[in-house]
N, C-alpha and C positions, 0 to 999 in steps of 0.2 A: 541455382548454385551461385554462391557469391564469388567475386573476383579473386579473393585470397585463396579460396579452395581450388579454383581453376589453376591459378599460378602454382600452387604447391603440387597439384597433381601433374602438371607439366614438368615441374622440377623433378618429381619422383621418377617419371618416365625417363628423363634424360640421365639421371644418376644411375638408375638400374641398367639402362642400355649401355652405359659407359663403364659400369662397375666401379663407380666412384662414390665418395662420401661427402656429406655437407655437415657443417656445425654452425652454431649461432653464438653471438655475443650481443646481449641486449641491455640497454640502459633504459631509455624512455619507454620502451614497449614492455618492460618488466617480465620477459619470458613468454609473452603471448605469441610470438612468431614460432618459437619452439613448440608451444602448445598446438598451434594450428598445424604444424608439420606432423606431430604425433597423432592427430586426429585421422590422418590418412592411413588406412590399413596397410601393414607391411613396411611402415617407415623405419623399422629397426634394421632393414636391409640396406638403408642408404643414409640414415641420420645418425651421426656419432653422438650428439648431445649439445648442450648449450650452457653458457655462463650468463647469469644475470648480474651484470656489473653496475649496479645502481650507484655505487660510490666510487670516487676516484681511487680510494685505497684498493678496491677489488680490480679496477682497471689496471692499476700498476702492478699489484702483487700476483694476480692470477693470470692476467692477459699480457703482462709485460709492457704495458704502455709506459714509455719513459716519462718520469716526472717533469723533466724540462720541456717535453712536448706539450703537456697539459698547461704548464706555466706560460709558455710562449703563445699557444694557440687557443687554449681552454679545452675543456672536455667536450664542448659542443662545437665541433669543427670537422672539416674534411680530414685533417691529419689524425684526429682522435678516432674517427670512424674507421679509417684505413688501418691504423695500428691495432684497434680492437679486432677487426676482421682477421688480420694476419696473426694476432695473438691466439684467437680461437682456433684457427687452422693449425697452428703450431702445437697448442696445448692438447688438442684432441687427436691429432694425426689425420684430420680430414683433408680431402683434396681441395675443398672449397669451404668458405665461411662467409656468412653475412652478419653485419653488425648494425645496430641502431644506437644513436645518441642524439639527444635533443632536449627541447624544453616543452614539457607537457603542461606546465603551468599549475596553478594560477600565478606563481611567482617565478623568478629566475630570468625573465626576459631582459634583453639588452637592446640598445639602439640597432645593432646589426642583426640580432637574432630574437625576433618576437616570439611570444607563446605560439606554439604550433610548428616551430622550426625543428626539422628532423634531418639528420645526416645518416645516409645508409651507405655502408661500405661493403664491398665484396672482394674477397681475396681468392685468387686462383693459384695454381702452381707457377704461373708466369707473370702475373701482375696483380696489382691492387688498385681498385677504383672506388670512387665515392660520388654521391649525388646529394645535393642539398634541396630540400623541399620546405615550403612554408604552407602548412595545412590549416585551413580554417576549421579547427576542431577543438573540442574540449579535451581535458586531460584524459577522460575515460575513453574517448575515441582514439587517441594516440596509444594509450596503454593497451587497447584491445588488439593491437597489431595492425590497425588499418593503414599504416604507411606502406605495408607490403605491396598492394597492387599499384601504388603510385611510383614504385621503384623500377618500373619496367626497363629503364635505360641501363640499370646495373645488372639485371638478371641475365642478359644474353652472354655475359662473361662466363656464366656457369655452363655454357654449351661446349666449353673446351673438352676435348677428349684426348688425353695424353696417349702417345704411341707407346709409352712405357707402362700403361695400365690396361693391357689387353686381358689380364687375368681377372676373372670375376672374384669378388670377395665373398666370404662366408657370412651367413646371417649373424649379426652381432648384437 
């Protein structure tokens, strides 16, 4: 079993045990994290849905990322990843959300962010965090959702269990 599947199954167990929901907002992974989540049987009991925000327009209009944030920091930044995660959480009503934004290549690299740069954001009811990674992968490797297992420092924030969420939710 690949690392991504193991991570998603661990996430599923935590979400089900806590009666919580997760959502995604993906740019450079093109919806493949949501795809990997939906491969797990029963994911409709804990996965609200996802937004593929490949353009800045979708990041701003659907996820509510402020245009001035993108102008100041760019769409490939900690700030954008965090705003995307919070936007997905807000838009879907999920308790948690994960986002990805980055440079899959072959173009788009900058001096600070080479091809393979990925920012992963995680929003919880209490906080929003992000992690920057530079992966030595092709665009197809990043688009496949392969940054997921590399984001282990962000995922523990999904272990949050709200005292206000003791009631289990219905299958959705």
